[in-house]
N, C-alpha and C positions, 0 to 999 in steps of 0.2 A: 400439051404440056403449059401452054400460056391459059390455057381455061381454068387448070387444074390450078393455077398459080392465082389467076384472079379470084378464084373462088375461095382461097385459103385467107389472101388479102382481105375479103369481103367478110369473112368467117372472126378473121381477128379484131378488124373495125369494129364489127358486130358487138363483140366481147369485150372490148375496150369500153363502147358506149354504155353497156349495160352494166359493168361493174361501176363506171363511173355515177350512172345514176343509182345503183345501190350504195354508194358510199355518201354519196348529197343527201339520199334519204335517211342513211343512218346517222349522218352528223345532225343533221336538222330534226331528226325523229319526227319525219312526215307519219312514217308508220311504227306503232308500239313494237318493237320487236322484241322486247322481253317479257309480252302480256302474259305469255302461259306461265313463265316464272313466276310473277306477280300475282297470277291470281292462284297458285299453289301456295303461295307463302299469306295468304289472306282470305279470311271467309266473306262469303257472300254477303253479309250485311255491311261488314267495316267496307269493302269495296264502293259501296253506294253511299257512305257515310261523308257529309262536310263538314269545315271547322273541326276537323282531327285535333287531337292532344301533341300528337307526337308522329313524324314521317321520318322514317329512317332510311338512310342510303349506305350501302357497305358490299363488301365482297363475300367472298364463301364463308367467315366467319358470321355474319349475317343471314346468309341464303342458305341455310341448313336445317336440319331437324335439329329440335328439341333447343333452339338458340336463345340467347339473352333477351330477345324480345318477346318470344313467347313465355318466359320467365316474367318479364314486366307486365305481359297482359292478365296473366294468372294472378299476381302481386299486387297490383294496384287496380282503382277503377278509372284509369285514363285508357284512352283509346290510342291504339298505333298501327299505323301501316308499316307495311313491311316493303321496302322498295329495292332489297339486296340481291345483287346478282354476282353469280362465281365467275370468277376468272376476270373482274373489270377494275379497274384504276378511275381516280377524280377524271379524267380526259372522257371516258365512257360516260359517268353521269353526268356530266355537264350537259351531254346532248340531250337528254330528257327530262331534266331539272326542272325545267319551266312547266313541262307537260304536268307532272307531278303536283307542284305547287299549287297551280292554277285549278286543278280537278279538286284538290281536297284543301287547300286555304289554311294550311297548318298554324298552331299556334307556337308549335315549336319544331327544330329539325336537329336529329343526331346524324352527322357524318361519322361513321366508323372508317379509320387508318389502321393498316396493318404495316409494322415496322420491317416483317420479313421481306416484302416485297413491293410496297407502293412505290419506292423511289426506281425499279427496276419496270414496274409496269408503264411509266412515262419514256423510258429510254432502255429499251432492252438489252440483257447480256448477249455478246457475239463473243465467239472463238475460233476461227476458221482452221487453227491448229488442232483443237482438241475435239471439238464438238462436231458433229453431221453437219453435212453442206445444207441440207434441207431445214435442219432447225436452224441454222444462222440467217438462211434466206428468210426464212419465216418470220423469224423476230426482227429482222431489218427492214422487213415490207410492212409488218404491224407498227411500226413507228411512223411510217407515214400514212397507212389507210388503217382508219378507225375500226372500220368494217371487218377487217380480217381478225380481229379478235372473236367478234360473232359468229363469224364463218367457223374458226376453228374450235369455238365453244361447241357448235350444232355437231360438227362433223365429230367432235370427240362424244357427244351425247348419242349419237346415233350408232358409233363405231361400238361404243359398249352396249347398246342392244342388241345390234347384230351378233356380236359374239357373246352375249350374254355374260359378260364379265362378272364376277362377283366381286362389287365393290368393297367388301369387309376385307379385313388385310388383319395378319397375325401381330396381336398387339399385347401379347403376354411379356414380352421382352424386347428390349431394342436389340435391334438387327440391322447391320449394315446392308444387307440383302435384300433386306424386306422393307428397308425405308423407302418415303415418297420418291421417287423417280426424278420428279423435277427439281425437288431441292438437291441432288444429289449433281443432276447437271449445271445446277447453277454453281456449285462449288468447283465444278470440273473446268469450269466458263472461268471463273475467277474464285481461287481459295479464299480471298479476302471480302467479299462483297457483302458476306453479313456484318462483318465489322465497319467496312465503309459506309453499310446502310446507317448504322446505328449512330455512326461517328460523324455522316455527312462528309466523309474526307477524300480526298485522291479524285480520281476521276467521278465521283459520286456530288461532289459540289457541283456541276452542271446539272446533274439529274435533280438535284434538290432544289436549284434555281426552276429548272422547268416545273416541277411538283408545285413549288408554293406558287408560283405565277397561276395555274391552274386552279389551285385551292380558292386563292384571292379571287376569281372568277367565278367560284362554287360561293363564296360569301357576298359578293358582290350583286349577284342575280337573285338574292332574297332580301325581300321586306325587312326595312331595318326595325320593324317591331316585332319581327320573329326571333328567338333565340336561337342559337345555335350552339350545338354541344358535339365538338370535336373529341371522340374518345380514341386515344392510342391503344392498341391491343399489341403487347409487346411480343418479341421472338421468345419462344422457350427458352433458349441457350441465355436469357437475360435475367432468368428466375434462377437458378444456382449451378452449382457444378456438376449436378447430376446431366441436366440437357445440355451444357456447354460442354463437357467432356466426350458426351454423345456426337455433337457437332464436330469435334475433333476428329472424331474415328471416320467421320464421312470425308474428312479433307479440310475441313474449316480451319484457318489461320488467324488468329488475333495479336496485333500487335501490343494492346494496351488491356489486360483483363481486368484491372481495375475501375479503368474509365468507362470499358464497355459494360461492367456490370453495376454502373452508378444508378439510383432512382432517377435523377435527373438528366438522363444522357442528351447527347449532343443534339438528335433528331428532334427528339420532344422540346428541349428546352428554344433551341432555334427558332423553330414552329412557332411556338407560344409568344417568343418576343416578335414574329411577323405579323402576326394577326393581331398583336395589342391594339392596334390603333382602330379594330371594329369592335363598337361597344357593344354588341349584341352577341359576340362570340365568348363561349366559355369552352378552355381546352382541359381534358381530364387525362390522368395517367392511374390507369388502375395497378401498374407494377408491382408496388407496396405489399397493395391486398394480396395478387396472385404468388408472389413470393411466398407470403406469410403462410398461406394456405397448402401451398405445394408444398413447403419444407416440412411443416409440422401434423399435416393430416392424410392429403393424399393427391395424386397426380394428378394435374388439372389439364394435360395435354397429351395426346395420344403418343406412345412410346414410338412410333414408325411414320408418324405423321405429324405435320406442325401444326396442325390447327388445334383449338381448345377442344376438350372430349365435353361429355354432359356436365360434370361436376364443374368442368372449367367455365362453362357458359352460364351455370347458376350462380357463380362467384362474381363472374363479371357482372350480372344482371342486380345480383345483390347490392354490387358497388355503385351500379348506375341508379338502384332506386334510391338508395340514399341521398346521391347529388342531385339528381332530378329534382326530388321532393325539397332538397334544400334550396335550391335555385328558382324555386316556383314563382 
């Protein structure tokens, strides 16, 4: 019995040491953890380039097929390196920022913000009364250990490969049943999380403080002669009543509808003011353009997923093309 106990203790100690080393490797980007994703998003020639025009950081809005970066590549003569990674936020970006800047020496940097979840990426939502215990524990642990987001991302990838899950979804009409599961979990955890994200109110004030501190670290680690464009992608519910009412069907609650739908919403305005001190930072808000096209021409977000569809990515790309060229 003593031998078994001793072996168990030794195993636990070894696992703790391994995880600690893994966490440190991730935090200090000793290994390029996202090399596979990076290679997939950039062609071989661009990967070997130097002094590129634009280096782009973002989450799944940037690291998807037919994204706004592909649009900019095809419609301008500028060089773009896409360093987007699904499921990450500014904390994770700060771990490999220096590695990318050092290699590509960019003239400009684009940082993509998503209003729908960037604030909960720095301090995850938990609700031990309503959500599964494992989900709550994971979200709490991920706030302490950055590498857990990478582990979860990889596990999700391999899980989908093993089960051969068809990643396409029924998008012919909105359906509570078919809607993105993670979004529904967020609303179950806090029905006002989306409203609080846009308005940076309630317990999201502290989340915003953490987020803006990380964003300032991002900015301050970039040479001052490099232009930084911070583009805020709005949540679909900010565009019009169609998406807004869909979110209500999912369980979302909004205290002040008019304030929530303002073009100059609190999250954007507050961040713009907080980075005003940096002369090389330009903050961009494509909400008006997305709203106008979605209302008059076509839906720009998937009906059962919170991401931009192909048409939405093109509208965002056209907006950025105009803004980037006017600020060259």
